[in-house]
C-alpha positions as CSV (number, residue, x, y, z in Angstrom):
1,M,-25.6,-16.1,-7.5
2,D,-23.2,-18.7,-8.7
3,D,-21.7,-21.2,-6.1
4,K,-18.7,-19.3,-5.3
5,V,-20.0,-16.1,-4.8
6,E,-22.9,-17.1,-2.8
7,K,-20.0,-18.6,-0.2
8,I,-18.0,-15.5,-0.2
9,A,-21.2,-13.3,1.0
10,L,-22.9,-15.8,3.6
11,F,-19.2,-15.7,4.4
12,R,-19.3,-12.0,4.8
13,Y,-22.4,-11.6,6.5
14,G,-21.6,-14.6,9.1
15,L,-18.6,-12.2,10.2
16,I,-21.2,-8.9,10.2
17,A,-24.2,-10.4,11.4
18,P,-23.4,-9.3,15.0
19,L,-23.3,-5.9,13.7
20,V,-26.4,-5.6,11.8
21,L,-28.5,-7.8,13.8
22,E,-29.1,-4.6,16.4
23,T,-28.6,-1.2,16.5
24,L,-25.6,-0.5,17.8
25,P,-23.7,3.3,19.1
26,R,-20.9,4.2,16.8
27,G,-18.5,3.7,19.1
28,E,-20.1,0.3,20.5
29,L,-20.1,-1.0,16.4
30,T,-15.9,-0.3,16.2
31,R,-15.6,-2.4,19.5
32,R,-17.2,-5.2,18.3
33,A,-16.0,-4.7,14.7
34,Q,-12.3,-5.1,16.1
35,E,-13.1,-8.0,18.2
36,I,-14.5,-9.4,14.9
37,A,-11.2,-8.6,13.3
38,A,-8.7,-10.0,15.9
39,R,-9.2,-13.5,14.9
40,L,-8.3,-15.5,11.7
41,Y,-10.1,-17.4,9.2
42,D,-10.6,-19.8,6.6
43,I,-12.0,-17.3,4.1
44,P,-13.2,-18.6,0.8
45,H,-11.6,-18.8,-2.2
46,S,-9.0,-16.4,-0.7
47,T,-5.6,-17.2,0.8
48,R,-6.2,-14.6,3.1
49,R,-7.0,-15.2,6.9
50,Q,-7.5,-11.8,8.5
51,V,-10.5,-9.2,7.8
52,S,-9.8,-5.4,8.5
53,V,-12.3,-3.2,10.9
54,D,-12.5,-1.4,7.9
55,T,-13.5,-4.1,5.9
56,L,-16.3,-4.9,8.4
57,L,-17.4,-1.6,8.7
58,D,-18.0,-1.3,4.6
59,W,-19.5,-4.5,4.6
60,T,-21.5,-3.3,7.6
61,L,-22.9,-0.1,5.6
62,R,-23.5,-2.2,2.0
63,Y,-25.8,-5.0,3.8
64,R,-27.5,-2.1,5.5
65,R,-27.9,0.0,2.5
66,N,-28.5,-3.0,-0.4
67,G,-28.7,-6.7,1.7
68,L,-26.8,-9.8,0.8
69,E,-26.7,-9.0,-2.9
70,A,-24.6,-5.7,-1.7
71,L,-21.7,-8.7,0.2
72,S,-21.2,-10.5,-2.6
73,P,-18.0,-9.8,-4.7
74,K,-18.0,-7.3,-7.8
75,P,-15.8,-8.3,-11.0
76,R,-12.6,-6.3,-11.8
77,Q,-13.4,-3.3,-13.5
78,D,-10.5,-4.1,-15.7
79,R,-12.0,-7.5,-16.5
80,G,-11.1,-8.4,-20.2
81,K,-8.3,-5.7,-21.0
82,A,-5.0,-6.0,-21.5
83,R,-3.3,-4.1,-18.3
84,A,0.4,-3.8,-19.9
85,V,1.6,-0.8,-21.7
86,A,0.3,-0.4,-25.4
87,P,3.3,-0.7,-27.7
88,E,2.8,2.5,-29.1
89,T,2.6,4.4,-25.4
90,A,6.3,2.1,-24.8
91,A,7.9,3.3,-27.2
92,L,7.3,6.9,-26.7
93,I,8.6,6.7,-22.9
94,E,11.9,4.6,-24.0
95,R,12.3,7.6,-26.9
96,L,11.8,10.5,-24.4
97,K,14.3,8.6,-21.8
98,R,16.9,8.5,-24.2
99,E,16.7,12.3,-25.2
100,N,16.5,13.6,-21.5
101,R,19.0,11.4,-20.6
102,I,21.4,13.8,-18.9
103,A,24.2,11.8,-16.3
104,P,23.7,13.6,-13.0
105,E,27.3,14.9,-11.8
106,P,28.2,13.2,-8.7
107,L,27.9,15.5,-5.3
108,C,31.4,16.8,-3.4
109,C,31.2,17.7,-0.1
110,A,33.7,20.6,-1.0
111,N,30.6,22.4,-2.5
112,W,28.7,21.7,1.1
113,P,27.8,25.1,2.6
114,R,29.2,25.6,5.8
115,P,26.6,26.0,9.0
116,A,27.7,29.2,10.5
117,R,28.8,27.7,14.4
118,P,29.9,24.0,15.2
119,I,26.7,21.6,14.7
120,R,26.7,18.7,17.5
121,P,27.0,16.3,16.4
122,V,30.1,16.7,13.8
123,F,28.2,17.2,10.4
124,R,28.9,14.0,8.3
125,P,27.7,14.1,4.5
126,P,25.3,11.6,3.5
127,P,27.1,8.2,2.3
128,F,26.1,9.3,-1.7
129,I,28.3,12.3,-1.5
130,V,31.5,11.6,-3.2
131,S,34.5,13.0,-1.1
132,C,37.0,15.0,-3.0
133,A,40.1,14.3,-0.4
134,P,42.2,12.1,-1.8
135,A,42.3,8.6,-0.4
136,A,45.5,8.5,2.4
137,S,47.1,5.8,1.9
138,P,47.4,2.9,4.3
139,H,51.1,2.9,3.9
140,V,52.7,5.7,4.6
141,N,56.2,6.0,5.8
């Protein structure tokens, strides 16, 4: 293990040590994990300050199965691979978007079905509905 990986693994072990040093019933294990997760930490090589309960329980299980090595961070699966969309895929997406461009007609509140009986509060169409009625002029004589 290099220094960075070892620091992270030892930090993780330091957090879960109270959970793995003795056999605890499930409820007690979760309660102690919640206490540990409630605190703030200076996590090595990270800007995060907290660890979730689920992460602590995951680390506990991994440690019990495979020891300290299981607590070391794993490299990303896509390391060294481009994460951008391939140019030919981008061109296909753009072409399909242009071919299928259909401008939706604006919705009109006059086309909305009226309820059989009054609804309280008074029915108001959503804000994206376009009103078909002409706007009242503020200068009516």
